[in-house]
C-alpha positions in Angstrom: 13.3 -50.0 23.3 9.7 -50.2 24.6 10.8 -49.1 27.9 12.8 -46.2 26.6 9.9 -45.1 24.4 7.6 -45.2 27.4 10.2 -43.2 29.5 10.4 -40.6 26.7 6.7 -40.2 26.6 6.5 -39.8 30.3 9.2 -37.0 30.2 7.5 -35.2 27.5 4.2 -35.3 29.4 6.1 -34.0 32.4 7.6 -31.2 30.5 4.2 -30.2 29.0 2.8 -30.2 32.5 5.7 -27.9 33.7 5.1 -25.6 30.7 1.5 -25.0 31.6 2.4 -24.4 35.3 5.1 -22.0 34.2 2.7 -20.2 31.8 0.2 -19.9 34.7 2.8 -18.4 37.0 3.7 -15.8 34.3 5.4 -13.4 34.7 8.3 -14.1 37.0 10.6 -11.3 35.6 10.2 -8.0 33.8 8.4 -8.1 30.5 9.7 -6.0 27.5 7.1 -4.0 25.8 8.2 -3.0 22.3 6.8 0.2 20.8 7.9 0.2 17.1 8.3 4.0 17.0 10.5 6.6 18.5 9.8 7.9 22.0 7.4 10.9 22.5 4.7 10.1 19.9 1.2 9.2 20.7 1.8 5.4 20.5 4.7 5.7 22.8 2.7 7.9 25.2 -0.2 5.4 25.4 2.2 2.5 25.8 3.9 4.1 28.8 0.6 4.7 30.6 -0.6 1.2 30.0 2.8 -0.4 30.8 2.8 1.3 34.2 -0.6 -0.1 35.1 0.1 -3.5 33.6 3.1 -3.8 35.8 1.1 -3.2 38.9 -1.4 -5.9 38.0 1.1 -8.4 36.7 3.5 -7.9 39.6 6.5 -7.4 37.4 7.9 -4.3 35.6 6.8 -3.8 32.1 9.6 -2.0 30.4 8.9 0.1 27.2 11.5 -0.3 24.6 11.4 1.9 21.6 12.6 0.3 18.3 11.9 2.6 15.4 12.5 2.2 11.7 10.9 1.0 8.5 7.6 2.5 9.4 7.4 0.3 12.5 8.5 -2.9 10.9 11.9 -3.0 12.7 10.4 -3.1 16.2 7.5 -5.5 15.0 9.9 -7.9 13.5 12.0 -7.9 16.9 8.8 -9.3 18.6 8.0 -11.6 15.7 11.4 -13.3 16.0 11.6 -13.3 19.9 11.2 -16.4 22.0 7.4 -17.2 22.6 7.7 -17.2 26.3 5.6 -14.2 27.3 8.5 -11.8 28.0 8.4 -9.8 24.7 5.3 -8.1 23.5 4.3 -5.6 20.9 2.2 -2.4 20.8 0.8 -3.3 17.4 -1.5 -1.4 15.1 -3.1 -0.9 11.7 0.2 0.5 10.3 2.6 -2.4 11.3 0.1 -5.3 11.0 -2.1 -4.2 8.1 -0.7 -1.5 5.8 2.9 -2.6 5.8 1.9 -5.9 4.5 1.1 -4.4 1.2 3.7 -1.5 1.1 6.8 -3.8 1.0 7.5 -6.4 -1.6 9.1 -8.6 1.1 7.8 -7.7 4.5 10.0 -8.7 7.4 7.0 -10.7 9.0 3.5 -12.2 8.1 1.0 -10.2 10.2 -1.4 -13.0 10.1 0.8 -15.9 11.1 3.8 -14.5 13.1 2.0 -13.1 16.1 -0.3 -14.3 18.9 -3.0 -11.6 19.2 -3.9 -10.6 22.8 -6.5 -7.9 22.7 -7.7 -5.1 20.6 -8.1 -2.0 22.9 -8.4 1.2 21.0 -9.5 2.8 17.8 -7.9 6.1 17.0 -9.5 8.9 15.0 -7.2 10.9 12.8 -7.3 14.6 11.9 -5.8 16.6 9.2 -3.7 19.4 10.7 -1.7 22.2 9.0 0.8 24.7 10.0 -1.0 27.6 11.5 -0.1 30.1 8.7 -1.2 28.0 5.8 -3.8 30.3 4.0 -6.8 28.0 4.2 -9.5 27.4 6.8 -11.6 24.5 5.5 -11.0 21.2 3.6 -12.3 22.5 0.2 -10.1 25.5 0.6 -7.1 23.1 1.4 -7.9 21.0 -1.6 -7.9 23.9 -3.9 -4.7 25.3 -2.4 -3.0 21.9 -2.6 -3.8 21.4 -6.2 -2.5 24.8 -7.1 0.7 24.4 -5.0 1.4 20.8 -4.8 4.8 21.0 -6.2 6.1 23.1 -3.3 4.0 21.5 -0.5 5.3 18.9 2.0 3.5 16.6 4.4 5.1 14.8 7.3 4.9 11.5 8.9 6.2 9.2 11.7 8.2 7.3 9.0 7.7 5.7 5.6 4.9 3.1 5.9 3.6 4.5 9.3 0.0 5.2 9.8 0.5 8.9 9.5 2.2 8.3 6.2 -0.5 6.1 4.8 -3.4 8.3 6.0 -1.9 11.3 4.1 -1.1 9.2 1.1 -4.8 8.2 1.0 -5.9 11.7 1.6 -3.6 13.0 -1.4 -5.0 10.3 -3.6 -8.6 11.4 -2.7 -7.7 15.0 -3.4 -5.9 14.2 -6.6 -2.5 15.7 -5.6 1.0 14.5 -5.5 2.8 16.1 -2.5 6.4 15.5 -1.3 6.6 13.3 1.7 9.0 14.1 4.6 9.5 10.9 6.9 10.6 11.3 10.5 11.7 8.9 13.1 8.5 9.3 15.0 5.4 11.6 15.3 7.0 13.9 17.9 9.8 15.3 15.6 7.3 15.6 12.7 4.9 17.6 15.1 7.8 19.9 16.0 8.4 20.8 12.4 4.8 21.5 11.6 4.7 23.9 14.6 7.8 25.5 13.4 6.4 25.8 9.8 9.0 23.6 8.1 6.3 21.2 6.8 2.7 21.9 5.8 0.5 19.3 7.1 0.3 15.9 8.8 -2.6 13.3 9.3 -2.1 12.6 13.0 -4.3 11.0 15.7 -6.7 13.3 17.5 -5.2 12.7 20.9 -1.8 14.3 20.2 -3.3 16.9 17.7 -6.0 18.4 19.9 -3.6 20.1 22.5 -1.8 21.8 19.6 -5.1 22.8 17.9 -6.4 24.3 21.3 -3.0 26.2 21.8 -3.4 27.6 18.2 0.0 26.0 17.3 -1.7 24.3 14.3 -4.9 24.3 12.4 -7.3 21.5 12.2 -9.2 21.3 8.9 -11.0 18.0 8.9 -11.6 14.8 10.9 -10.6 11.8 8.9 -13.3 9.4 10.4 -16.8 8.5 9.6 -18.4 10.6 12.3 -17.5 13.6 14.4 -15.6 13.2 17.7 -17.0 14.2 21.0 -13.7 15.9 22.0 -13.9 18.4 19.0 -17.5 18.3 17.8 -17.2 21.5 15.9 -14.6 19.9 13.5 -16.4 18.5 10.4 -15.4 15.3 8.9 -13.8 15.0 5.4 -17.0 13.2 4.4 -19.1 16.2 5.3 -16.7 18.6 3.5 -16.9 16.7 0.1 -14.6 13.7 0.3 -17.4 11.1 0.4 -16.9 8.1 2.8 -13.3 9.0 3.5 -12.1 7.1 6.6 -8.4 6.4 7.7 -9.1 5.5 11.3 -6.5 3.4 13.0 -6.5 0.7 15.7 -4.1 -0.5 18.4 -3.6 -4.0 19.9 -1.1 -6.1 22.0 0.5 -9.0 20.3 2.9 -11.8 21.5 5.2 -13.9 19.1 3.3 -16.9 17.7 3.2 -19.9 19.9 3.2 -18.0 23.1 1.4 -20.2 25.6 -2.3 -19.6 25.6 -2.5 -19.1 29.5 0.0 -16.2 29.1 -2.0 -14.7 26.3 -5.3 -14.9 28.2 -3.7 -13.5 31.4 -2.4 -10.5 29.6 -5.9 -10.1 27.8 -7.6 -10.1 31.2 -5.1 -7.6 32.7 -5.7 -5.3 29.7 -9.5 -5.6 30.2 -9.1 -4.7 33.9 -7.1 -1.5 33.3 -9.2 -0.1 30.6 -12.0 0.6 32.8 -9.9 2.0 35.6 -10.6 5.6 36.4 -6.9 6.2 37.2 -6.0 4.9 33.7 -8.6 7.3 32.1 -7.3 10.2 34.0 -3.7 9.5 33.1 -4.5 9.2 29.4 -6.5 12.5 29.6 -3.7 14.3 31.2 -0.9 12.9 29.1 -2.7 13.2 25.8 -4.7 16.2 26.3 -8.0 14.6 25.6 -10.9 16.2 27.0 -12.9 13.0 27.1 -11.7 9.4 27.5 -13.5 8.6 24.3 -10.7 10.3 22.2 -8.4 7.3 22.9 -10.5 4.2 24.0 -14.3 4.4 23.9 -14.7 3.5 20.4 -12.6 0.2 20.6 -11.9 -0.7 24.2 -12.1 -4.2 25.6 -12.9 -6.0 22.3 -12.1 -9.7 22.3 -8.7 -10.8 21.4 -10.3 -12.5 18.3 -10.9 -9.0 16.9 -7.3 -8.4 16.9 -6.6 -11.8 15.1 -9.3 -11.0 12.5 -7.8 -7.5 11.8 -4.2 -8.9 11.5 -5.4 -11.7 9.3 -7.5 -9.5 7.1 -4.3 -7.3 6.4 -2.9 -9.9 4.1 -6.0 -10.1 1.9 -7.3 -6.6 2.2 -4.7 -4.2 3.9 -6.6 -0.8 3.1 -9.9 -2.2 4.7 -8.0 -3.6 7.6 -6.3 -0.4 8.4 
Protein backbone atom coordinates (compact mmCIF):
# COMPACT_ATOMS: atom_id res chain seq x y z
CA UNK A 1 0.00 0.00 0.00
CA UNK A 2 2.86 2.34 0.89
CA UNK A 3 4.54 1.69 -2.49
CA UNK A 4 1.24 2.27 -4.32
CA UNK A 5 0.74 5.53 -2.44
CA UNK A 6 4.25 6.74 -3.33
CA UNK A 7 3.69 5.77 -6.96
CA UNK A 8 0.41 7.67 -7.05
CA UNK A 9 2.06 10.78 -5.61
CA UNK A 10 4.84 10.49 -8.17
CA UNK A 11 2.31 10.25 -11.02
CA UNK A 12 0.41 13.30 -9.73
CA UNK A 13 3.65 15.27 -9.48
CA UNK A 14 4.56 14.31 -13.03
CA UNK A 15 1.12 15.31 -14.33
CA UNK A 16 1.42 18.66 -12.53
CA UNK A 17 4.78 19.28 -14.18
CA UNK A 18 3.35 18.33 -17.58
CA UNK A 19 0.43 20.69 -16.98
CA UNK A 20 2.77 23.60 -16.32
CA UNK A 21 4.84 22.75 -19.39
CA UNK A 22 1.68 22.51 -21.48
CA UNK A 23 0.50 25.90 -20.19
CA UNK A 24 3.86 27.45 -21.03
CA UNK A 25 3.61 26.09 -24.59
CA UNK A 26 0.11 27.49 -25.06
CA UNK A 27 -1.41 27.78 -27.59
CA UNK A 28 -0.84 24.76 -29.81
CA UNK A 29 -4.12 25.11 -31.73
CA UNK A 30 -6.64 27.87 -32.59
CA UNK A 31 -8.25 29.80 -29.74
CA UNK A 32 -11.98 30.58 -29.73
CA UNK A 33 -12.71 34.20 -28.86
CA UNK A 34 -16.37 34.52 -27.83
CA UNK A 35 -18.08 37.85 -28.44
CA UNK A 36 -21.44 37.73 -26.62
CA UNK A 37 -23.19 39.94 -29.19
CA UNK A 38 -24.17 39.81 -32.83
CA UNK A 39 -21.61 40.57 -35.54
CA UNK A 40 -21.19 44.14 -36.72
CA UNK A 41 -21.46 46.04 -33.46
CA UNK A 42 -18.69 47.98 -31.68
CA UNK A 43 -17.65 45.10 -29.40
CA UNK A 44 -17.47 42.73 -32.36
CA UNK A 45 -15.46 45.20 -34.44
CA UNK A 46 -12.97 45.75 -31.65
CA UNK A 47 -12.72 42.01 -30.98
CA UNK A 48 -11.88 41.22 -34.61
CA UNK A 49 -9.12 43.82 -34.72
CA UNK A 50 -7.58 42.50 -31.52
CA UNK A 51 -8.05 38.84 -32.50
CA UNK A 52 -6.08 39.27 -35.71
CA UNK A 53 -3.14 40.86 -33.90
CA UNK A 54 -3.28 38.37 -31.02
CA UNK A 55 -3.12 35.56 -33.53
CA UNK A 56 0.10 37.00 -34.94
CA UNK A 57 1.71 37.26 -31.51
CA UNK A 58 0.52 33.91 -30.17
CA UNK A 59 1.33 31.99 -33.34
CA UNK A 60 -2.16 30.47 -33.59
CA UNK A 61 -5.40 31.71 -35.11
CA UNK A 62 -7.78 33.47 -32.74
CA UNK A 63 -11.27 32.75 -34.09
CA UNK A 64 -14.07 35.18 -33.22
CA UNK A 65 -17.36 33.44 -32.46
CA UNK A 66 -20.49 35.57 -32.03
CA UNK A 67 -22.86 34.06 -29.45
CA UNK A 68 -25.63 36.58 -28.85
CA UNK A 69 -28.70 36.43 -26.63
CA UNK A 70 -29.90 37.38 -23.13
CA UNK A 71 -28.07 40.71 -23.22
CA UNK A 72 -24.72 38.95 -23.63
CA UNK A 73 -25.27 36.28 -20.98
CA UNK A 74 -25.59 33.39 -23.45
CA UNK A 75 -22.11 33.85 -24.88
CA UNK A 76 -20.58 34.65 -21.52
CA UNK A 77 -22.07 31.50 -20.04
CA UNK A 78 -20.55 29.49 -22.87
CA UNK A 79 -17.12 30.64 -21.70
CA UNK A 80 -17.92 30.18 -18.01
CA UNK A 81 -18.81 26.53 -18.66
CA UNK A 82 -15.93 25.82 -21.07
CA UNK A 83 -12.92 23.68 -20.26
CA UNK A 84 -10.31 25.86 -18.48
CA UNK A 85 -7.58 24.96 -20.95
CA UNK A 86 -6.94 28.36 -22.51
CA UNK A 87 -8.76 27.68 -25.76
CA UNK A 88 -12.00 29.57 -25.03
CA UNK A 89 -11.89 33.22 -23.99
CA UNK A 90 -14.44 36.00 -23.58
CA UNK A 91 -14.65 39.60 -24.66
CA UNK A 92 -16.24 40.65 -21.37
CA UNK A 93 -17.46 44.02 -20.24
CA UNK A 94 -19.50 46.01 -17.78
CA UNK A 95 -22.81 44.74 -19.17
CA UNK A 96 -22.17 41.00 -19.02
CA UNK A 97 -19.97 40.97 -15.92
CA UNK A 98 -21.53 43.72 -13.82
CA UNK A 99 -25.00 44.86 -14.79
CA UNK A 100 -26.45 41.46 -15.68
CA UNK A 101 -25.69 40.21 -12.19
CA UNK A 102 -28.47 42.38 -10.80
CA UNK A 103 -30.86 42.35 -13.76
CA UNK A 104 -31.65 38.65 -13.53
CA UNK A 105 -33.01 36.82 -10.51
CA UNK A 106 -30.92 33.76 -11.42
CA UNK A 107 -27.96 34.79 -13.61
CA UNK A 108 -26.41 32.00 -15.64
CA UNK A 109 -23.04 32.57 -13.97
CA UNK A 110 -21.32 34.36 -11.12
CA UNK A 111 -19.16 37.12 -12.56
CA UNK A 112 -16.87 37.20 -9.55
CA UNK A 113 -16.11 33.48 -9.32
CA UNK A 114 -16.72 31.80 -12.70
CA UNK A 115 -14.03 33.57 -14.70
CA UNK A 116 -10.28 34.06 -14.69
CA UNK A 117 -9.66 37.76 -15.47
CA UNK A 118 -6.86 38.47 -17.91
CA UNK A 119 -6.60 42.20 -18.49
CA UNK A 120 -8.75 45.31 -18.58
CA UNK A 121 -7.93 47.15 -21.79
CA UNK A 122 -10.56 49.77 -22.59
CA UNK A 123 -13.01 52.21 -21.10
CA UNK A 124 -15.77 53.31 -23.47
CA UNK A 125 -17.49 56.69 -23.39
CA UNK A 126 -21.16 56.64 -24.34
CA UNK A 127 -23.21 59.23 -26.15
CA UNK A 128 -26.92 59.93 -26.44
CA UNK A 129 -27.86 59.95 -30.13
CA UNK A 130 -31.29 60.47 -31.66
CA UNK A 131 -32.85 60.11 -35.08
CA UNK A 132 -31.85 63.10 -37.16
CA UNK A 133 -35.37 64.51 -37.48
CA UNK A 134 -36.20 64.50 -33.77
CA UNK A 135 -37.17 68.14 -33.06
CA UNK A 136 -34.55 68.80 -30.35
CA UNK A 137 -30.99 70.08 -30.36
CA UNK A 138 -29.81 69.92 -26.75
CA UNK A 139 -30.23 67.59 -23.78
CA UNK A 140 -32.58 69.99 -21.91
CA UNK A 141 -34.76 70.18 -25.04
CA UNK A 142 -34.68 66.39 -25.32
CA UNK A 143 -35.72 65.98 -21.67
CA UNK A 144 -38.66 68.33 -22.15
CA UNK A 145 -39.67 66.59 -25.38
CA UNK A 146 -39.36 63.12 -23.80
CA UNK A 147 -41.52 64.11 -20.85
CA UNK A 148 -44.22 65.43 -23.18
CA UNK A 149 -44.06 62.48 -25.61
CA UNK A 150 -42.85 59.53 -23.56
CA UNK A 151 -45.90 57.40 -24.42
CA UNK A 152 -44.96 57.31 -28.10
CA UNK A 153 -41.15 57.40 -27.96
CA UNK A 154 -38.97 54.28 -28.36
CA UNK A 155 -35.32 53.69 -27.51
CA UNK A 156 -33.23 50.88 -28.93
CA UNK A 157 -30.49 48.67 -27.54
CA UNK A 158 -28.23 45.74 -28.38
CA UNK A 159 -30.56 43.52 -26.34
CA UNK A 160 -32.22 43.32 -22.95
CA UNK A 161 -29.55 43.65 -20.29
CA UNK A 162 -26.92 44.97 -22.69
CA UNK A 163 -24.82 48.03 -21.90
CA UNK A 164 -26.81 50.13 -24.37
CA UNK A 165 -30.02 49.06 -22.63
CA UNK A 166 -28.82 49.82 -19.10
CA UNK A 167 -27.32 53.15 -20.12
CA UNK A 168 -30.62 54.35 -21.54
CA UNK A 169 -32.60 52.96 -18.60
CA UNK A 170 -30.39 54.97 -16.25
CA UNK A 171 -30.80 58.02 -18.48
CA UNK A 172 -34.59 57.62 -18.50
CA UNK A 173 -34.60 57.34 -14.71
CA UNK A 174 -32.50 60.48 -14.40
CA UNK A 175 -34.87 62.33 -16.75
CA UNK A 176 -37.97 60.98 -15.01
CA UNK A 177 -39.55 59.32 -18.04
CA UNK A 178 -40.86 55.87 -18.95
CA UNK A 179 -40.11 55.09 -22.60
CA UNK A 180 -40.71 51.86 -24.54
CA UNK A 181 -37.61 49.71 -25.01
CA UNK A 182 -36.95 47.99 -28.36
CA UNK A 183 -34.26 45.28 -27.96
CA UNK A 184 -32.22 44.08 -30.94
CA UNK A 185 -29.75 41.23 -31.42
CA UNK A 186 -26.79 43.56 -31.41
CA UNK A 187 -25.95 47.23 -31.85
CA UNK A 188 -25.69 47.13 -35.66
CA UNK A 189 -29.40 46.44 -36.37
CA UNK A 190 -30.40 48.99 -33.73
CA UNK A 191 -28.24 51.62 -35.44
CA UNK A 192 -29.83 50.79 -38.79
CA UNK A 193 -33.26 51.49 -37.36
CA UNK A 194 -32.29 54.77 -35.72
CA UNK A 195 -30.81 55.91 -39.04
CA UNK A 196 -34.07 54.88 -40.71
CA UNK A 197 -36.10 56.76 -38.12
CA UNK A 198 -37.86 53.65 -36.78
CA UNK A 199 -36.67 54.26 -33.21
CA UNK A 200 -35.97 57.57 -31.51
CA UNK A 201 -32.74 57.26 -29.55
CA UNK A 202 -29.99 55.00 -28.27
CA UNK A 203 -27.13 55.29 -25.77
CA UNK A 204 -24.21 53.95 -27.78
CA UNK A 205 -20.44 53.99 -27.44
CA UNK A 206 -18.80 57.00 -29.03
CA UNK A 207 -16.62 54.94 -31.38
CA UNK A 208 -19.54 53.70 -33.47
CA UNK A 209 -21.75 56.76 -32.99
CA UNK A 210 -19.19 59.28 -34.17
CA UNK A 211 -19.10 58.32 -37.87
CA UNK A 212 -22.91 58.55 -38.02
CA UNK A 213 -22.86 61.91 -36.26
CA UNK A 214 -20.21 63.23 -38.66
CA UNK A 215 -22.28 61.99 -41.61
CA UNK A 216 -25.39 63.74 -40.22
CA UNK A 217 -27.21 60.40 -40.13
CA UNK A 218 -28.07 60.92 -36.44
CA UNK A 219 -27.85 63.71 -33.87
CA UNK A 220 -25.61 63.65 -30.80
CA UNK A 221 -27.12 65.45 -27.81
CA UNK A 222 -24.87 64.64 -24.84
CA UNK A 223 -21.80 62.72 -23.81
CA UNK A 224 -22.79 60.34 -21.01
CA UNK A 225 -19.39 60.53 -19.31
CA UNK A 226 -17.77 62.63 -16.57
CA UNK A 227 -15.73 64.73 -18.99
CA UNK A 228 -15.70 65.71 -22.65
CA UNK A 229 -14.08 63.49 -25.26
CA UNK A 230 -11.09 64.63 -27.33
CA UNK A 231 -12.70 63.16 -30.45
CA UNK A 232 -15.81 65.34 -30.21
CA UNK A 233 -14.87 68.17 -27.82
CA UNK A 234 -17.78 70.34 -28.89
CA UNK A 235 -20.30 67.87 -27.41
CA UNK A 236 -21.20 68.80 -23.84
CA UNK A 237 -21.62 66.15 -21.17
CA UNK A 238 -24.95 65.34 -19.55
CA UNK A 239 -23.51 66.77 -16.33
CA UNK A 240 -22.83 70.10 -18.04
CA UNK A 241 -26.38 70.14 -19.40
CA UNK A 242 -28.12 69.64 -16.09
CA UNK A 243 -27.98 65.94 -15.21
CA UNK A 244 -25.49 66.30 -12.40
CA UNK A 245 -22.80 63.60 -12.07
CA UNK A 246 -24.45 61.39 -14.70
CA UNK A 247 -21.98 58.75 -15.91
CA UNK A 248 -22.62 55.45 -17.75
CA UNK A 249 -19.16 54.70 -19.11
CA UNK A 250 -18.44 51.07 -19.87
CA UNK A 251 -15.30 48.90 -19.81
CA UNK A 252 -14.00 45.89 -21.69
CA UNK A 253 -11.70 43.09 -20.58
CA UNK A 254 -10.55 39.59 -21.53
CA UNK A 255 -11.61 36.62 -19.42
CA UNK A 256 -10.94 32.88 -19.39
CA UNK A 257 -13.01 30.27 -17.52
CA UNK A 258 -12.03 29.92 -13.86
CA UNK A 259 -9.13 27.57 -13.11
CA UNK A 260 -7.36 28.35 -16.38
CA UNK A 261 -3.62 27.81 -15.72
CA UNK A 262 -1.93 30.98 -14.54
CA UNK A 263 0.89 30.81 -17.15
CA UNK A 264 -1.80 30.89 -19.88
CA UNK A 265 -3.54 33.85 -18.26
CA UNK A 266 -0.27 35.73 -17.91
CA UNK A 267 0.79 35.06 -21.48
CA UNK A 268 -2.48 36.44 -22.88
CA UNK A 269 -2.20 39.45 -20.55
CA UNK A 270 1.30 40.16 -21.85
CA UNK A 271 0.24 39.69 -25.48
CA UNK A 272 -2.66 42.09 -24.97
CA UNK A 273 -0.37 44.68 -23.39
CA UNK A 274 2.00 44.35 -26.35
CA UNK A 275 -0.65 44.98 -28.99
CA UNK A 276 -2.29 47.95 -27.30
CA UNK A 277 0.72 50.16 -27.94
CA UNK A 278 1.27 48.98 -31.53
CA UNK A 279 0.76 51.76 -34.12
CA UNK A 280 -0.81 49.24 -36.51
CA UNK A 281 -3.52 48.43 -33.98
CA UNK A 282 -4.19 52.11 -33.38
CA UNK A 283 -4.53 52.72 -37.10
CA UNK A 284 -6.82 49.72 -37.54
CA UNK A 285 -9.09 50.83 -34.71
CA UNK A 286 -9.16 54.38 -36.02
CA UNK A 287 -10.07 53.24 -39.53
CA UNK A 288 -12.60 50.60 -38.53
CA UNK A 289 -14.42 52.57 -35.85
CA UNK A 290 -14.15 56.02 -37.33
CA UNK A 291 -12.32 57.40 -34.31
CA UNK A 292 -10.31 60.52 -35.05
CA UNK A 293 -8.08 59.82 -32.10
CA UNK A 294 -7.03 56.54 -30.57
CA UNK A 295 -8.25 57.87 -27.24
CA UNK A 296 -11.85 57.22 -28.29
CA UNK A 297 -11.33 53.53 -27.65
CA UNK A 298 -8.24 52.84 -25.55
CA UNK A 299 -6.47 55.75 -23.93
CA UNK A 300 -8.67 55.99 -20.86
CA UNK A 301 -8.20 52.38 -19.84
CA UNK A 302 -5.49 50.59 -21.83
CA UNK A 303 -2.95 48.27 -20.27
CA UNK A 304 -4.39 48.21 -16.80
CA UNK A 305 -3.30 45.26 -14.66
CA UNK A 306 -5.40 42.11 -14.78
CA UNK A 307 -6.24 42.68 -11.11
CA UNK A 308 -8.35 45.65 -12.21
CA UNK A 309 -10.53 43.33 -14.25
CA UNK A 310 -10.89 41.02 -11.26
CA UNK A 311 -11.82 43.93 -9.01
CA UNK A 312 -14.45 45.16 -11.43
CA UNK A 313 -15.99 41.74 -11.88
CA UNK A 314 -15.98 41.06 -8.16
CA UNK A 315 -17.56 44.42 -7.37
CA UNK A 316 -20.42 43.62 -9.73
CA UNK A 317 -22.02 41.29 -7.21
CA UNK A 318 -22.02 43.83 -4.40
CA UNK A 319 -22.51 47.05 -6.37
CA UNK A 320 -23.41 46.46 -10.02
CA UNK A 321 -24.27 50.06 -10.89
CA UNK A 322 -20.97 51.41 -9.60
CA UNK A 323 -19.06 48.59 -11.27
CA UNK A 324 -20.62 49.32 -14.62
